[in-house]
C-alpha positions as CSV (number, residue, x, y, z in Angstrom):
1,M,4.2,-8.4,1.3
2,K,1.6,-8.3,-1.4
3,I,0.6,-4.7,-0.7
4,K,3.1,-1.9,-1.3
5,K,3.4,1.9,-0.8
6,G,1.3,3.8,-3.4
7,D,-1.3,0.9,-4.0
8,K,-5.0,1.6,-3.8
9,V,-6.8,-0.6,-1.2
10,K,-10.3,-1.1,0.1
11,I,-11.1,-1.5,3.8
12,L,-12.9,-4.8,4.7
13,T,-13.6,-4.3,8.5
14,G,-13.8,-1.6,11.1
15,K,-15.3,1.9,11.4
16,D,-14.1,2.8,7.8
17,K,-15.5,-0.4,6.2
18,G,-16.0,0.0,2.4
19,K,-13.8,3.1,2.0
20,K,-10.9,3.2,-0.5
21,G,-7.6,4.9,-0.1
22,K,-3.9,5.1,-1.1
23,V,-1.3,3.4,1.1
24,L,1.1,5.9,2.6
25,Q,3.4,3.7,4.7
26,V,3.9,-0.1,5.2
27,L,5.2,-1.4,8.5
28,N,6.6,-4.8,7.6
29,G,7.6,-6.0,11.1
30,R,4.1,-5.4,12.5
31,D,2.1,-6.3,9.4
32,K,0.3,-2.9,9.4
33,L,-0.1,-0.1,7.0
34,S,-1.2,3.6,7.0
35,I,-3.8,4.6,4.5
36,E,-4.6,8.2,3.4
37,G,-7.8,9.4,5.0
38,I,-8.6,6.2,6.9
39,N,-8.5,5.5,10.6
40,L,-7.8,9.1,11.5
41,L,-6.8,9.9,15.1
42,Y,-6.0,13.1,16.9
43,K,-2.9,13.9,18.8
44,N,-2.7,16.8,21.2
45,M,0.6,18.7,21.1
46,R,1.7,20.9,23.9
47,P,3.1,24.4,23.3
48,K,6.9,24.3,23.1
49,K,7.6,28.0,23.9
50,Q,5.9,30.4,26.3
51,G,3.1,32.3,24.5
52,E,2.4,29.6,21.9
53,T,-0.8,27.7,21.8
54,G,-1.2,24.0,21.7
55,Q,-2.2,22.1,18.6
56,R,-4.5,19.3,17.7
57,I,-2.9,17.2,14.9
58,Q,-4.9,14.6,12.9
59,F,-3.0,11.7,11.5
60,P,-3.8,8.3,9.9
61,A,-3.1,5.5,12.4
62,P,-1.8,2.1,11.2
63,I,-4.4,-0.6,10.4
64,A,-3.8,-4.4,10.2
65,I,-3.0,-5.6,6.7
66,S,-5.5,-8.4,7.1
67,N,-8.3,-5.9,7.2
68,V,-7.6,-4.5,3.7
69,T,-7.6,-5.9,0.1
70,L,-5.9,-4.6,-3.0
71,L,-7.7,-2.8,-5.8
72,C,-6.4,-3.6,-9.2
73,P,-5.5,-0.4,-11.1
74,K,-6.5,-1.8,-14.5
75,C,-9.9,-3.4,-13.8
76,N,-10.7,-1.4,-10.6
77,R,-12.0,-4.4,-8.7
78,I,-10.8,-6.0,-5.5
79,T,-8.4,-8.8,-6.2
80,R,-5.9,-11.2,-4.8
81,V,-2.3,-11.2,-6.0
82,S,-0.2,-13.8,-7.7
83,Y,3.4,-13.6,-8.7
84,K,5.0,-14.4,-12.1
85,S,8.7,-14.4,-13.0
86,I,9.3,-12.5,-16.3
87,R,12.5,-13.2,-18.2
88,S,14.1,-10.8,-20.5
89,E,17.1,-11.6,-22.6
90,N,19.6,-9.0,-23.8
91,T,22.6,-9.5,-26.0
92,V,25.4,-7.1,-25.6
93,S,28.5,-7.5,-27.8
94,G,28.0,-11.2,-28.2
95,T,27.2,-12.1,-24.6
96,K,23.8,-13.1,-23.6
97,K,22.4,-11.6,-20.3
98,V,19.2,-12.9,-18.8
99,K,17.3,-10.6,-16.4
100,V,14.5,-12.1,-14.3
101,T,12.0,-9.8,-12.6
102,K,9.2,-10.9,-10.2
103,S,5.9,-9.1,-11.0
104,R,2.6,-9.0,-9.2
105,I,-0.4,-10.2,-11.3
106,C,-4.1,-9.5,-10.8
107,K,-6.0,-12.8,-10.4
108,K,-9.1,-11.4,-12.1
109,C,-7.8,-9.6,-15.2
110,K,-4.3,-11.3,-15.4
111,E,-2.6,-7.9,-15.8
112,I,0.6,-6.8,-14.2
113,I,0.0,-4.5,-11.2
């Protein structure tokens, strides 16, 4: 997935269109994610013990990943994501070790996300 937990995203469709928020949770199997302060729903909780009062809990419901787009942290614009493999070579006691990491790249400013 191109969007990960902790990323800033912008909502493209729905009742919260145009709002921005931080990703709290990514549900890979269902292609959905929860965003802080977006798509808030209420859940009524019954009292568990006698004498307690019930509660009304507000929580962010999952939204389809196709309805959001990533905000680049460097240029602060909406962007698509490309990937680039970055190689780093390290020599330890005469042996050469090559480490390859896959990084996400902003298509607009070409910076690593």
